[in-house]
Structures are given as C-alpha cells and as structure tokens.
C-alpha positions in Angstrom: 16.7 -12.5 -21.1 14.5 -12.8 -18.0 17.1 -11.0 -15.9 17.3 -8.1 -18.5 13.5 -7.7 -18.4 13.5 -7.7 -14.7 16.2 -5.0 -14.6 14.3 -2.8 -17.0 11.1 -3.3 -15.0 12.9 -2.3 -11.8 14.6 0.7 -13.5 11.2 2.0 -14.8 9.5 1.3 -11.5 12.3 3.3 -9.7 11.8 6.2 -12.1 8.0 6.1 -11.5 8.7 6.1 -7.7 11.0 9.1 -8.0 8.4 11.0 -10.0 5.8 10.2 -7.5 7.9 11.6 -4.6 8.7 14.7 -6.6 5.1 15.4 -7.6 3.1 14.6 -4.4 0.3 16.8 -3.3 0.0 18.0 0.3 -1.5 15.7 2.9 -5.0 15.9 4.2 -5.3 18.3 7.1 -7.2 17.2 10.3 -7.5 18.4 13.8 -5.2 16.7 16.3 -8.1 14.8 17.7 -9.3 13.6 14.2 -5.8 12.6 13.2 -5.4 10.5 16.4 -8.6 8.6 15.5 -7.3 8.0 12.0 -3.9 6.9 13.4 -5.6 4.4 15.8 -7.7 3.0 12.9 -4.7 2.6 10.7 -3.1 0.3 13.2 -5.4 -2.4 12.0 -4.3 -2.0 8.3 -1.2 -3.1 6.4 -0.3 -2.7 2.8 1.6 -5.6 1.1 3.5 -4.1 -1.8 6.6 -4.0 -4.1 8.5 -0.7 -4.0 8.6 -0.2 -7.8 5.2 -1.6 -8.7 3.2 1.1 -10.5 -0.1 0.0 -8.9 1.5 0.0 -5.5 2.9 3.5 -6.1 -0.6 4.6 -7.1 -1.9 3.1 -3.8 0.8 4.6 -1.7 0.2 8.0 -3.3 -3.4 7.9 -2.2 -2.4 6.8 1.3 -0.1 9.7 1.5 -2.7 12.2 0.3 -5.3 10.9 2.8 -2.7 11.2 5.6 -3.2 7.6 6.8 -0.2 6.0 8.5 -0.6 2.5 7.1 2.3 0.0 7.7 3.9 -1.0 4.4 5.1 -4.5 4.1 7.4 -5.6 1.3 6.3 -8.8 -0.4 9.6 -9.2 -2.2 11.0 -12.7 -2.7 12.3 -14.3 0.4 10.6 -11.8 2.8 8.5 -13.0 5.7 5.7 -10.8 4.5 5.5 -12.6 1.2 4.9 -15.8 3.0 2.3 -14.1 5.2 0.5 -12.7 2.2 0.4 -16.1 0.5 -0.8 -17.8 3.7 -3.4 -15.2 4.6 -4.6 -13.8 1.2 -4.1 -17.0 -0.8 -1.9 -15.4 -3.5 1.2 -13.2 -3.9 -0.5 -10.3 -5.7 0.2 -6.7 -4.8 -1.0 -4.2 -3.8 -3.0 -6.0 -1.1 -4.5 -4.3 1.9 -4.9 -6.4 5.1 -7.9 -5.1 7.0 -8.4 -6.4 10.6 -11.8 -5.5 12.1 -13.8 -7.2 14.9 -11.5 -10.1 15.0 -11.9 -10.8 11.2 -9.2 -10.3 8.6 -10.0 -9.3 5.0 -7.5 -9.2 2.2 -8.3 -6.6 -0.4 -6.5 -6.7 -3.8 -6.7 -4.2 -6.7 -5.4 -0.7 -6.3 -8.6 1.0 -7.4 -10.6 -1.0 -4.8 -8.1 -0.3 -2.0 -8.1 3.4 -2.9 -11.9 3.6 -3.0 -12.1 1.8 0.4 -9.6 4.2 2.0 -11.3 7.3 0.5 -14.7 6.2 1.9 -13.2 5.4 5.3 -10.7 8.3 5.7 -11.6 10.9 3.0 
C-alpha cells in the first residue's frame, strides 16, 4: 500500500512539474551588469528539494521568474545532499534554501518564506 501511495504521489508530482514547465512566465530582464551581480550573489545559495514536490515546484517557479541561478540539490533518499541537509539544517524537509553570508549559514524552510526572501533580495 505504501508503494502504491508513493507511486501516485510521484505521478501527480510529475504532472505538476510538467504543467509548471509548460506554463512558465518569462524571466526577469536585467542589464548585463545587474545580472552579473545577481549571478555572483546566487553562488552563495542552494535549494534542497525533491523534483516532484509541489512546494519545491512553487519555489523553483519563483526562482525561474526572478532569473536567479540558484544551485538545486536533490534531497532524495541516499543522496549526499540529503545527509548535508540533515546535518546542517537539522531535518530533512524541503524546500530548504541554504544561505551563506559573511561566514554564517542559514537554513530557510517553507516555500512562502523562501519566495518572500528571494523577491526582497532579487525582485
């Protein structure tokens, strides 16, 4: 039964991911100089996520729209990033944005909070 539910969840997540790709808006336009600054700032961010998670899709959609090249790290079972997320953030919960600033690391959970942070910083 668990396997069946997991299969249904993955199927629905895949459908949501496909709809996301087909209905994306255009990316935010910036000057070459402004985009270079954004690209440099994004090097200090990483999104821990599951591909088919609806909240991760929502977060990735906002990242795409804001045109911020954030590294995406799969936290799937058995991945090194799952262990990294658990060790650093304290729990395996996605989406999670890892923010490194001034030698400090912050782990931000909750898609709405992540999106609000990104919009304030890059919007």
